[in-house]
N, C-alpha and C positions, 0 to 999 in steps of 0.2 A: 516555289518549287526546292526543297529540302535538298542538303549538303548527300552526298553517298559516303558513309562514313568506313573507313576501312581501320580505324586505331583504336583499341584498346587500350583501361589504365587501368589494373588489379591491383590495390592497397593487401598488401600481407605483411604488415610490420610487424601485427600486435603479438600479445604473448603470450595470450589463448589462459589468463590463471586461474579461471573459473572450470578449467577444463583438469583439474587437480593435476598428478603424474600424468596424464597423457600431453596435457599443456605444457608441458618441461619439458619434453622427449622429442614432440614433435610440433613444427607449427599447423597452427586448427586445417592451412589448406592439404594437408598429408591426410589429415580422420579418411580412413580407405571405408567407403560405401559399393558394394558390389564389386569386390576385388582391388578398386583403385581408388587412388586419394583425389579428393571429389575438387583440385583444383586440376586435374584434370579431364574427368568434366565438363566443368567451364573453359577450359580452353579449347578441349574437340566443336563446344556448340556455336564458341565465338569463329572459331575458323569453319565452321560449318556454313555460320551465317554472313561470310563474305568478311570478316574481319583481318586484316594481314599482318598487322603488326600490334606486339600486347608484349606491353613495359609493365612486371612487378614490382612493384617499390616494396622492398623485403624488411625484414629487420632482424626478429627473434628466428634463432634459426636457420641464416638464409643462405647457406648451404645448401639445404635442400633445393631450394628453385634455382639456382647455381648449375646443381645435375639435370633439372629440367630442360635446359637447353641443349643438350646432346641429343634429345627427342623432338624436339620443337624449334623447328628454325625461326620463327615467328615469333619467338621470346627474346625480349631482352630487360635488363633486371638493373636496376639501380638499389643503394642500400642505405638507408634510414636509421645510422649508428644510434644514431639518440633517441630511437622508437621507444624506451621503456619511460621518458622524462616529455615527451611530446605528443601530440594528438592526429587525428588523420588528416587534417588541414596542413600540418607539417609533413605528414610522408606525400600527400597530394604537391604539395611543391618540389618534391624530390623532380617529380616526371618534368619537369619547365624545358629542358632539351630535346624531350620530344615530342611532347603538345604542342602541333604549328596548325591545327585543326579541329575540328570538331571531333567529338571520342566518346566511346562507351567506358561510363564509369562504373565498376564493381565491386568488390569483395571477395577477400577468400576464402570465406566461411561457409560459403553458401551451397546449396542443391536448390536448383528448377529445373521446371520444363524449358525448351529450348522456346516455347510460345512468348516466354519472356522477352527475351532478345530479340526477338523477330519483331513484338509488337513495341517496343521501346525504338527501335531502328525506325518504323515504319509510321512515328507516332506524327503528328501535324505540325511538330514545336521544333526550334533549337534546341531547349532547354525543357527539360522533363524530368518527371521522377516517375520512375513504376511502381503502384500501388496496389497493394492487393484488399479483398474482404477482412472480415475477421478470421483471425486466426488461432487465437486462443495459444499462441507460439510461447508465449512467455517474451520479456524485455522488448514488448513491442515499441513499435514508432510511429508515432499517427499525427497525420496531413491535413493542415483546417485547410481548407482554399473558397475561392469566393469566382463565379463562373468561370472554374479550372485554375483559378491561379492562385499557386501557394502564397498562405497569410501565415501557416504556423506549422511547426513542428517539433514536434515532445515527445519525451516518454511519459509525460507524466497527463493523464489523458484529462484528466482537471482545467489544465490549464488553456484549454482554446473549447470552442461554442461546439463547434460537432465536426465528427471526425468524417475525412471523405475516404479514410482507406487507410491502410500499414504501407509503409515505406519499407522497400523489401532488399533497399542494397543496390540500387540496378538505377543509374540514370545517363542519358545523354545531355553530356554537358558540351556548350559550343567556346569557340576559341574565347570571346568575348568575357565571357560567366566563369571561365579557368582564371584570365589573367586576373579579375576582382578577386576571385578568393586565394592566392596565390598572394596576392595584396595583403591580404587578412592571415597566411601561415607566416608573413616576413613580419609583423606586426608585433601578432602573438601565437609561437607556432604549438600549446598548449592545446587550442578549440579543436571542436571537433569540425568536421568539413560541411556537415549538416547542418545541425541542430544548432547549431551556434553561427556558421557564418553565411551558409548559404541563408539562412530563413531571413536576416540583417537586408544581405542583397536583393534578394526576394521582394523587399517595398520597392524599389527603385527601378530595378531588373527583372525582368517579368520571367520566374519560371510555371511552367505548368506541370501538370499530374495525369496521370495515363494510369485509371483502374482497369485490371482486367479480371475478371468475375471468372472464377473458377481455379484459379491458376493455383500450380501446383510448387510448394517453393521451402523452404526451412532456412532457416539460417542456424550456425552450431555456435553457442556461446559457452554452454555448460552440456551437463551430463546426460539432466532430460530432455535438452534439447537434440541431445544425441539419438536419442532413442526416436523424440519423433522425426525427424531429418530421416534415420530410416524406414519406416512408415511410408514417408512420404517418398523417397527412392526407390520402393516396392513399386507404387503407383506410377511412376515417372517409368520406370521399367518395362511397364508390364504395356503403356502405351505405341 
């Protein structure tokens, strides 16, 4: 029986260099779609799905996230002051005082339909990556799996035999897997949590994947992806 998950960690430390001037002025989570910052769409979706406590790991323009706490009592924040020279696994390590059970992990620059969260919460695995089909969205992260168990995660399609889907940046992480990940953070803080650390751990600790067909989602790493995200948001809003 799956543990009831009531916690989420959002990684929001990145600088958004590919967003040009927009990325310098605001953190990516504060890009607005539908009149509101995309981080607020995430917060409202998580809370509606039963998440009661949310840790946001901040860095670039951290004060934006601090101000959110006035409206969302579910939020806590912790700052990765070395965000400019460390990777996502380091940011994940900053949540160690918050993580005492299984949780949902996601990134701040995502736009997604609520079925992304309900799907990963209901997945029959303690450790699971949420995948979609082909998006042609740019900067894709491809996942390889054998019998639904992750064997590879990469942005280079030719480095794996068969892609079973694209990782969207949302995962269910057990406390056991988290402890393994922060050991990696302590040994090399410049690594990414997914393509570097998680894929290595997955050779010993089973990590599974859940592919949701027809899932509307987008990440926003550059201005071209922002244009795509605006179209995705219109579809999500219409449902």
